[in-house]
C-alpha positions as CSV (number, residue, x, y, z in Angstrom):
1,X,58.5,122.7,174.4
2,X,61.6,124.1,176.5
3,X,61.0,121.5,179.2
4,X,61.2,118.8,176.4
5,X,64.4,120.2,175.1
6,X,66.0,120.4,178.6
7,X,64.9,116.9,179.5
8,X,66.6,115.4,176.3
9,X,69.6,117.6,177.0
10,X,70.0,116.1,180.6
11,X,69.5,112.6,179.3
12,X,72.1,113.0,176.4
13,X,74.7,114.6,179.0
14,X,74.1,111.6,181.4
15,X,74.5,109.1,178.6
16,X,77.8,110.8,177.5
17,X,79.2,110.8,181.1
18,X,78.3,107.2,181.8
19,X,79.8,106.1,178.3
20,X,83.1,108.1,179.3
21,X,83.3,106.5,182.6
22,X,82.8,103.0,181.0
23,X,85.4,103.5,178.3
24,X,87.9,104.9,180.9
25,X,87.2,101.9,183.2
26,X,87.6,99.6,180.5
27,X,90.9,101.0,179.5
28,X,92.1,100.8,182.9
29,X,90.9,97.1,183.3
30,X,92.8,96.1,180.0
31,X,95.8,98.1,181.1
32,X,96.1,96.3,184.5
33,X,95.1,92.8,183.1
34,X,97.9,93.1,180.5
35,X,100.4,93.8,183.5
36,X,100.7,97.5,182.8
37,X,102.3,97.5,179.2
38,X,104.8,100.1,178.7
39,X,106.8,101.3,175.8
40,X,109.4,104.0,174.9
41,X,108.9,106.8,172.4
42,X,111.7,109.2,171.3
43,X,110.7,112.8,171.4
44,X,112.5,115.9,170.3
45,X,113.0,118.6,173.0
46,X,113.0,122.3,172.2
47,X,113.5,125.4,174.5
48,X,111.1,128.2,173.7
49,X,112.9,131.5,174.3
50,X,110.9,134.7,174.1
51,X,112.5,137.6,172.3
52,X,111.6,141.2,171.8
53,X,108.7,142.1,169.6
54,X,106.6,139.2,170.6
55,X,108.7,136.7,169.0
56,X,110.2,133.3,169.8
57,X,113.3,131.4,169.3
58,X,113.3,127.6,169.4
59,X,116.6,126.0,170.5
60,X,117.0,122.3,169.9
61,X,117.8,120.5,173.1
62,X,118.2,117.0,171.6
63,X,116.1,113.7,171.9
64,X,115.1,112.0,174.9
65,X,113.4,108.5,175.3
66,X,110.1,108.9,177.2
67,X,108.4,106.0,178.7
68,X,104.7,105.7,177.9
69,X,101.6,103.6,178.6
70,X,100.1,101.5,175.9
71,X,96.7,102.7,176.5
72,X,93.8,105.2,175.5
73,X,94.1,107.4,178.5
74,X,97.1,108.3,180.7
75,X,97.6,105.3,183.2
76,X,100.1,105.2,186.2
77,X,101.2,108.5,185.6
78,X,102.4,108.0,182.1
79,X,101.3,109.6,178.9
80,X,99.6,107.4,176.3
81,X,101.9,106.3,173.5
82,X,99.8,107.5,170.7
83,X,99.7,110.9,172.1
84,X,103.5,111.1,172.4
85,X,104.0,109.8,168.7
86,X,101.5,112.4,167.6
87,X,103.3,115.3,169.5
88,X,106.9,114.0,169.1
89,X,108.1,117.7,169.5
90,X,107.9,119.0,173.0
91,X,108.3,122.5,173.8
92,X,109.8,123.8,177.2
93,X,109.0,127.5,178.0
94,X,111.9,129.6,179.5
């Protein structure tokens, strides 16, 4: 019984690995075939200043236009646009 469970666990892990690789390669090919589409997302930047008593102060640093890739995963060293839009506030630790 244990051997049966281990065998199915290995099969499921292999299937998930192959599926991830296929999705990543498909995303890469679509990104390159569309001539590396890029966009710009405006993000808010904050400086995270540690204080006494395990507290933090967040200082607003302004907005910044950040280039991003129109893809599911990071491509050409750029973060995907959907991720930057979802996390529009970026913290910089001091």
